[in-house]
N, C-alpha and C positions, 0 to 999 in steps of 0.2 A: 518620518514622525510628523504629526500634524503640527500646524505652526502655533495652533491653540492647545496643544496636548497637555502643556504645563499648567494651563489654568484650571481652576475647579469646575468640573463639568457639571452643568445645570440639568436637571432632569426635565424631560419633555412631558411628563404625566400632567395632564389636565386636571387641575384642583377647582373645586367649587366651594362657596362658602356653605354652612351647615343648613342655611333655609333654601338652597337651590338644588334642584334635581339635575344629575348628571344624564345626558341624553345616551340613547342606545349606541349610537354613532362613537360618542366620546369614551363610553366604556370600553368599546371594542378597540378604539385607538390606544387607550390606556394599557390594555392587556397585550397588544401587539407591541407596544414600547418596551413593556417590562420583559416581554419574550426576548426581543431582539437584544437588549442590554444583557441578559443571562446568556444568550447564545453567544455574543461577543467576547464575554468572560470566559465562557466555556472554550471557544476556539483559541483564545490566548493561552489557557491552561493546558489544551493538548499540545500546542506548539512548544510551550515551555517543557513539558514533559519529555516530548521527544528530543528536543535540544540536549535535555540531561542525559538521554539514552545516548546520543551521540557523543556526548563528552564522556561518558563512562566507557563506552566502546574504544573510543580512541586511546584512553589511558589504560584500560584493563582488558577489555573485550577481544581485541586482536591478539593479546597475548594469550588468553584463554583458549582461542581458537587455535592458534599456532601450536601450543602445547597438546591440546587435544588431538589435533591430526597427526603430529609427530608421534604420539604414542600409539595412535591406531596404526600407523605405518609400521611401527616397530612389531605391534602385536600381529599385523597381517603377515609380515616377513617370517615370523615364528609359525604361525599357522600353516603357510605354504610349505615350510621345511617339514612340518609334522606330517601333512597330507602326503608328500612324497616319499615319507621314510617308512621303514618297515615297523615302527613304534606302533602306527595305526595301521591296522591290517584288514579289519572287518569292514564290508561295504557301508554299513549303517554308520560306523564311526566316521568313515571318509565322507559321507554325505554330511554329517553334523559340522566337520571342521570346515567342508567347502561352503555350507550356507553361511556359517560365521565368517570366514574370510570375504566372501562377496559382500556380506554387510558391511564389514570395515571398509571396503574399497567405495561402497556407495555413500557412506559418511563421510569419507575424506573428499570425494568428490562434489558433495553438497556445498562444500567451502572452496570450490575451485576458484572463484573470483575474489577469494581473500587471501588464501594461502594453501600452496600444494608443497609438501616436503620434498627436499632434494632427492632425486633419482626416483621418485615415485611413478613417473609416467613410464620409464622402461619397465620397471616392475609391474605395472598394471598391465602393459601389453604382453609381458611374459606369462601373466595368469590368465588373461582373456584368450590367448591362443593356445594354452595347455588343453591336449586332447580331452581331459575331464571336465574342462569348463566351457567348450564350446557347445552351443545349442544344438540339440539333435534335430532332426527334420521336422518332427511333430511340435517342438517348441518353436521353430522358426514360423511354421504354418500357423499356429495359433497367433503369434504376434503380427504376422502380416495381415491376417484377416482382421485383426482388432484394429490395426492402423487403417485399413480401407474402410471399415464401418465408421471410424471416427471421421475421416475425410468426407464421407457420404453425410454425415450429420452437419458438417460445416458447409455443404452445398457444394463441395468441389468434387467435379466428376474427372478422374482421371483416366486417361487411355493407356492403363498398364494391365498386363495379362498377369495377374496375381497367380493363377494356377500354373501357368507356363513357366513363370519366374521361379515358383517353389520347385517344380519338377527339375529345373536345371540347375538346382542346389544353390540359388540365391542366398545371400545373407542379409540380415537386418540392415547392416551399414549400406549394401547395395541398394536396398529399397529406399533408405533415406535420401540418398543421392539421385535416385530416379525421380523421387517426388519433388526434390528441390530443382532438379533440371526441368521437370514437367511444367512447374509453376515459375515461369520468370518474374524477377522482382516487381517488375512494371505491373504485371497482371495481378500480382498479389496485392499490391496497393490498390489498384482499381477494385479487386473484389472487396477488401475491407472498407474502402471509400463507400462502395454501393450498399454494403451491409449498414454502415453507419447512417446513411442518407435514408435507408429504409425504416431504420429504428427511430430516426428523428422526423419522419415525416408527421406533420401534425394534421389533425382533422380541420375541417372547414370550421371558421369561427361562427357563432351563431350572431344573431343582430343584437341581442343584449350585451353580448360579449364585445362586440366591436364597438359599442356606445361606451361601456366601460373603459375600454382602451383609450378611445378618445379622449375621455374625461381626465383619465390619468395624466395623459401626455399633455394636454392642456394646462393642468395645475402644476405639473413637473416644470413645463416650460415658463409659466407665470412666476413660480418661485425662483428659477434660475435667472431669469431677466431682472427681478427684483434685487437679488443678491450681487449680480454682475455689476449693476449700477453702482453699487457700494464698493465691490472688490476690485473692480477693474484698475489696473495701474495706470492706464492711459488717462483715467480720469481723476487721478491723485495729483493735486498741485504741490503737495508738501514732498519734497524729495526725499527727506528722511523716511517717509512712510511708505513709499513706492516699493521698496524691496520687499517689505512685508505684504503688500498688497499683491505683489506677483505670486507669492507662496500662496496665499489664499485663493488666488484665482485658479492656481493650477490644482488645488484641492477641490474647489468648486466644479471645474470642468471634468475631473475625474469622477466625482459623486455624479454629476449630471449623465455622463455618458454611461456609467453603470446603473442608472435609474435607482440611485441609491437616496431615496428621500429621507430616510433617517438621518443620514450624515449631512444633507442639506438643511434640514429642521435644525439640527444641532448646531450648525453653523449660525442659523439665523438667530437662535436664542442666545447664543454665546455672544454675539455682537450686537444685540438690539434690546435694550431693557424692556422695551414695550411689547417684546414679541410674544411672551408668554401670555400677555393679556390678548393678544391677537388670536393665539391659539383657542382660547376659551370663548371668543365671540365669533369663530368661524362658523359660517351656516353648515347645516347638515350636509348639503351636496359635495362642499368642498372637503369637509371632514371625511366623508364617505370615500372620495377621490383617494385621500391620503391613506385611509385604511386599505384600500385595494393596493396602493404601492407598498404598504408596510407588510402586507401578506406576501407579496413576491419577494420582499427583502427577507423574510422569515425562512422561505424556501431556498434562496440562494444562501444564507448562512448555514442552513441543514446541510446543504450539498457541500458547502466548503469544508465543514466539518468532517464529513465523510472522506473527503478527498485530501485531507492534511497529511495523513501518513503515506499517500501516494506520490508526494513531491520527490522529485529526482534526488534531493539531498539526503533523504531517508531510505534510499534503495539498500544501503549498505545494512541497514537494520534489517530489512526483509532477508537479504542473502544471509545475515549471521544468524538468523532463528529460522530460515526456511525449514519445512514447511509451515511451521505453527504460526508464524507472525503476521497479524493483520494490522490492528490497530490496538492490540492489547499490550499496555504498557508492563503489567505483571508478568504476562508471558515471556517478554524479552528477559527481564532479570531472571525469572525461573530457569529460563533455557540457558543463560550464561552460568548459573549455579549449577545446573545439571552437568554442563559440560566439564566444569571444574571437578565435580564429584566422579564423573566418568574417567577422567584423566588419572585420579587417585586410585580408582578401581583398577584401572588398566595396568598402572604401575606395580600394584600388588600382585595382579595375575601374572604379568611377565616375570616378575621376580621369582614367583612360586614355580613356574615352569622352567626356569632356568635356560638351558641349551636345548631342552625338548628331548632328553634322551633318557630320562628316567621314566620306565613304563609305569611304575607305581604311581607317581605324581601325575602322569598324562592321563591314565586310566580314572584317577580321582577327579581330574579336572573334566573329563568327557561326562562323568556321571552327573556333576553339578551343572553342565551345560544342558544336558538332556532334561533335567529336572525343571530347569529354568524354562526352556523352550516349551515344555508341557503346559506351563502357566500362561505364558505369553511368547509372541513372536520374538526373535532375537533383538535385543536391546542393550547388548553388552558393549 
């Protein structure tokens, strides 16, 4: 918390009397200050919204996911039983059951980092190794070449004989292990670092840009030195004020290091009554330098806003709503509500199927599933 955060914040907007004309630089300065103030409020609001999501998730969301995964597991067990029984005999019906069963497994595994029902892993292994669920050669070949194409797009050239691997009956799991073995962790790190450097490589600055940068640095340094002379605790003779000055100096150093001209001007105007008059009397060159700094601050705040949802503490929200959650708060709550409704629908379906031995009920169930699948992919 800022040392001065409990005081009433003064606006940095430059105001002139009715008979004065505001310069172009002052107008741009005012627009940028207004934009920064709105962006700061927007960032605070986004953080608060995500904190509320975290609170909701800890109190209710985890329970919703556990209940949904447990019901899907119960449903998957029943579907597997139906698949292996003589109740479902036609190939088409078995395909429908198999597709629906695999969908349940995929949904359960999407919450693997949050909750997995007891005994699920043994059941999942039983299903995946069942002859009817093992990928045939054609499916494996398609998956293998998709992986190869994806690696080539990433710029990774692996010395793997895909054709030979397929002929020898390789599995996708084998291929994934080969890929992992072929790219040591150190090489992967080096590859991603080189990619990052390539993306961040900046073009050579023009002479005008260099002069602008020098002007910004000079004004930033001048303002820092001016404030440091007042806030530095070593220059404070009053012991009672020294602690406060230490906090102020920390804030000033932080603002200076991040080139946050807005925060530095805010500190100045908070602590010096004559500062607002000084802003109004600044020469156009100095005001122009502040404008350049404020433009950079706007870019930083916009980038910070986009990165807020990617903070590690919000990872659980991404996992809870994968693959839909990005930075959409409504989507988070919609997903949670959707999972609750899914659980209720699953309970009704499981109850209606009973032990899965009633042919008439199973036939009606398959009829409804086929009707739904014609309208949309499985979302049961």
